[in-house]
C-alpha positions as CSV (number, residue, x, y, z in Angstrom):
1,M,10.4,6.1,-18.1
2,D,8.8,5.8,-21.5
3,V,5.9,3.4,-20.7
4,L,3.0,3.5,-18.3
5,P,3.8,1.9,-14.9
6,T,2.1,-1.5,-15.1
7,T,2.3,-4.7,-13.2
8,S,1.5,-8.2,-14.3
9,P,-0.2,-10.5,-11.7
10,T,1.9,-13.5,-10.7
11,P,-0.2,-16.6,-10.3
12,Q,0.4,-18.4,-7.0
13,L,0.2,-22.2,-7.1
14,N,-0.9,-24.5,-4.3
15,G,-0.5,-28.2,-5.0
16,G,-0.5,-27.7,-8.7
17,S,-3.7,-25.5,-8.7
18,Y,-4.2,-21.8,-8.6
19,R,-4.8,-20.4,-5.1
20,K,-7.7,-18.0,-4.9
21,A,-7.0,-14.6,-3.4
22,S,-8.5,-14.0,0.0
23,P,-10.9,-11.0,0.5
24,T,-8.3,-9.1,2.6
25,S,-5.6,-9.6,-0.1
26,R,-7.7,-7.3,-2.4
27,I,-7.1,-4.4,0.1
28,P,-3.9,-2.5,-0.8
29,V,-1.0,-3.4,1.4
30,I,-0.5,0.2,2.4
31,F,-4.0,0.2,4.0
32,R,-3.6,-3.2,5.7
33,R,-0.4,-1.9,7.4
34,L,-1.9,1.4,8.7
35,L,-1.6,0.4,12.4
36,R,1.8,-1.3,12.2
37,F,3.8,1.8,13.4
38,Q,6.9,-0.2,14.4
39,S,7.5,-1.3,10.8
40,M,7.0,2.2,9.3
41,D,10.0,4.1,7.8
42,F,9.1,7.7,8.8
43,E,12.6,8.9,7.8
44,L,12.0,7.8,4.2
45,A,8.5,9.3,4.3
46,A,9.8,12.6,5.5
47,W,12.4,12.6,2.7
48,Q,9.6,11.9,0.2
49,L,7.5,14.7,1.5
50,T,10.4,17.1,1.2
51,Y,11.3,16.2,-2.3
52,L,7.7,16.0,-3.5
53,C,7.7,19.8,-2.9
54,I,11.1,20.6,-4.4
55,S,11.9,17.8,-6.8
56,P,9.1,15.3,-7.4
57,K,10.9,13.5,-10.2
58,R,13.5,12.4,-7.7
59,V,10.7,10.6,-5.7
60,Y,9.6,8.8,-8.8
61,R,13.1,7.6,-9.4
62,N,12.9,6.1,-5.9
63,V,9.6,4.5,-7.0
64,Y,11.2,2.8,-10.0
65,F,13.8,1.4,-7.6
66,H,11.0,0.0,-5.4
67,K,9.6,-1.7,-8.5
68,Q,12.9,-3.4,-9.2
69,T,13.2,-4.7,-5.6
70,K,9.6,-5.6,-4.7
71,N,8.0,-6.0,-8.2
72,T,5.3,-3.5,-7.5
73,W,4.9,0.2,-8.2
74,A,2.7,0.9,-5.2
75,R,4.0,1.8,-1.7
76,D,3.7,-0.8,1.0
77,D,4.7,1.5,3.8
78,P,1.9,3.8,5.1
79,A,4.2,6.2,6.9
80,I,3.7,9.0,4.4
81,L,-0.1,8.7,5.0
82,I,0.4,9.1,8.7
83,L,2.6,12.1,8.2
84,I,0.1,13.8,5.8
85,A,-2.7,13.1,8.3
86,A,-0.6,14.7,11.1
87,C,0.2,17.8,8.9
88,L,-3.5,18.1,8.2
89,C,-4.3,17.9,11.9
90,V,-1.9,20.7,12.7
91,T,-3.3,22.8,9.8
92,A,-6.8,22.2,11.0
93,I,-5.9,23.6,14.4
94,A,-4.4,26.7,12.8
95,W,-7.4,27.3,10.6
96,S,-9.6,26.8,13.6
97,V,-7.8,29.6,15.3
98,V,-8.4,31.9,12.3
99,Y,-12.1,31.1,12.2
100,S,-12.5,31.0,16.0
101,Y,-13.6,27.4,16.2
102,G,-13.9,25.6,19.5
103,L,-12.3,22.3,20.4
104,W,-15.1,20.2,18.8
105,G,-15.0,22.4,15.7
106,A,-11.3,21.9,15.4
107,I,-11.7,18.1,15.7
108,Q,-14.5,18.1,13.1
109,L,-12.3,20.2,10.7
110,A,-9.4,17.8,11.1
111,F,-11.6,14.9,10.4
112,L,-13.0,16.5,7.2
113,M,-9.5,17.5,6.0
114,I,-8.1,14.0,6.5
115,F,-11.0,11.7,5.6
116,R,-12.9,13.9,3.1
117,D,-10.3,16.1,1.4
118,F,-7.4,13.5,1.3
119,F,-8.8,10.0,1.6
120,L,-12.3,10.1,0.1
121,C,-11.3,12.5,-2.7
122,G,-8.2,10.4,-3.1
123,V,-10.2,7.2,-3.5
124,V,-12.5,8.8,-6.1
125,I,-9.6,10.4,-8.1
126,A,-7.5,7.2,-7.8
127,T,-10.4,5.1,-9.2
128,F,-10.8,7.5,-12.1
129,I,-7.0,7.5,-12.8
130,W,-6.9,3.7,-12.6
131,F,-9.9,3.2,-14.9
132,F,-8.7,5.9,-17.4
133,A,-5.2,4.6,-17.4
134,N,-6.2,1.0,-18.0
135,R,-8.9,1.7,-20.6
136,V,-7.4,4.6,-22.5
137,L,-3.7,5.1,-21.8
138,L,-2.5,1.5,-21.7
139,S,-0.8,0.5,-24.9
140,P,-2.0,-2.6,-26.8
141,P,-0.4,-5.9,-25.7
142,S,3.2,-6.4,-27.0
143,H,6.4,-8.1,-26.1
144,S,7.0,-5.3,-23.5
145,T,3.4,-5.0,-22.4
146,P,1.8,-8.3,-21.5
147,E,-1.9,-8.8,-22.1
148,D,-2.7,-9.1,-18.4
149,A,-0.5,-6.0,-17.5
150,K,-2.4,-3.2,-15.8
151,V,-2.0,-0.1,-13.7
152,E,-2.5,-1.0,-10.0
153,W,-5.3,0.9,-8.1
154,A,-2.9,1.2,-5.2
155,Y,-0.4,2.9,-7.4
156,A,-3.1,5.3,-8.7
157,F,-3.7,6.2,-5.0
158,D,0.0,6.8,-4.6
159,V,-0.1,9.2,-7.5
160,H,-2.8,11.1,-5.8
161,T,-0.9,11.1,-2.5
162,N,2.2,12.4,-4.2
163,A,0.3,15.1,-6.1
164,F,-1.6,16.1,-2.9
165,V,1.6,17.2,-1.0
166,P,2.4,20.3,-3.0
167,L,-1.3,21.1,-3.2
168,Y,-1.4,20.9,0.6
169,L,1.6,23.2,0.9
170,T,0.0,25.8,-1.4
171,L,-3.7,25.8,-0.5
172,Y,-3.8,24.5,3.1
173,L,-0.6,26.1,4.5
174,A,0.5,29.0,2.4
175,Q,-3.0,30.3,2.0
176,L,-3.3,30.2,5.8
177,F,-0.7,32.9,6.1
178,L,-2.0,34.9,3.2
179,V,-5.6,35.2,4.6
180,P,-5.2,38.8,5.7
181,I,-4.0,39.7,2.2
182,I,-6.3,37.7,-0.1
183,F,-9.5,39.0,1.6
184,R,-8.8,42.6,0.9
185,N,-10.8,44.2,-1.9
186,R,-7.8,45.2,-4.1
187,W,-6.8,43.9,-7.5
188,I,-3.3,42.9,-6.3
189,C,-4.9,40.9,-3.5
190,L,-7.2,39.2,-6.1
191,F,-4.1,38.5,-8.2
192,V,-2.3,36.8,-5.3
193,S,-5.4,34.8,-4.3
194,N,-6.1,33.5,-7.8
195,T,-2.5,32.8,-8.6
196,L,-2.2,30.8,-5.4
197,Y,-5.1,28.6,-6.5
198,L,-3.7,28.3,-10.0
199,A,-0.4,27.2,-8.6
200,G,-1.9,24.6,-6.3
201,I,-4.2,23.0,-8.9
202,A,-1.5,23.1,-11.6
203,Q,1.0,21.4,-9.2
204,Y,-1.6,18.6,-8.5
205,I,-2.2,18.1,-12.3
206,Y,1.6,18.0,-12.9
207,G,2.0,15.5,-10.1
208,I,-0.6,13.2,-11.8
209,Y,1.3,13.6,-15.0
210,L,4.6,12.6,-13.4
211,G,3.0,9.5,-11.9
212,L,1.5,8.2,-15.1
213,N,4.0,9.6,-17.6
214,K,1.4,9.5,-20.3
215,L,-1.4,11.7,-19.1
216,L,-1.6,14.8,-21.2
217,L,-1.4,18.2,-19.6
218,A,-4.6,19.3,-21.4
219,P,-6.4,20.2,-18.2
220,L,-3.9,23.0,-17.7
221,L,-5.4,24.9,-20.7
222,P,-8.9,25.5,-19.4
223,L,-7.4,26.0,-15.9
224,F,-5.2,28.9,-17.2
225,T,-8.1,30.3,-19.3
226,G,-10.3,30.4,-16.2
227,Y,-7.5,32.0,-14.3
228,I,-7.1,34.8,-16.8
229,I,-10.9,35.4,-16.8
230,S,-11.0,35.4,-13.0
231,L,-8.5,38.3,-12.9
232,L,-11.3,40.5,-14.3
233,G,-12.8,40.6,-10.8
234,F,-13.5,37.1,-9.4
235,N,-11.5,36.5,-6.2
236,V,-11.5,32.7,-5.8
237,A,-10.5,32.6,-2.1
238,Q,-13.3,35.0,-1.1
239,H,-15.8,32.5,-2.6
240,V,-14.1,29.2,-1.7
241,L,-13.1,29.8,1.9
242,P,-16.6,31.0,3.2
243,L,-18.1,28.0,1.4
244,Y,-15.5,25.6,2.9
245,F,-15.6,26.9,6.4
246,G,-19.3,27.7,6.4
247,S,-19.0,31.4,7.2
């Protein structure tokens, strides 16, 4: 795809006049359907989770097909959100065992991972992506880009969701199994730790790039520069994990 994924609003008429959108219609469909479990396609969501880790471009080809059939770039099925939340719950339990948390501590950790790390950070990042894409990246109006065309906020949140999956796999799951290694005071352990964080953040940035198709990969340059400097003796995990888990 050579252009930014935009959608033009279609006016709805009611007796020859425009019908005003209700307050609930402003809420993305994917959030309005969060409790409609019977209508969720968990098989497709599991397929997307798998390919977001091994071939994210294939998922975005599926997104383009969704645009052709439903005239919107954004997901309308929250099944992937439920699966991500479930994965974060399981991961929170595992981290709770590592840090010897009790039942209440595990519940709190799961709540923070789901609602702070994924949803709240996702809302903030999606809002920034939505604002930046519409104000900076969107091409001037033309025959292929109508004047009222814009990037949907819900699609920006989808971009965050897709980018979060490989980040989760790297920093929430893989790091869990590498804790005994990355906390050792050896340079090779420092290298493994910092490379893990480099990979996770770079995958997230690349996921954002795939979703917008125009966002430059400029953030990778300071990220890689910081990575090189950190190899001189700054172990990222030894500073991030105690801060994150409060120990």
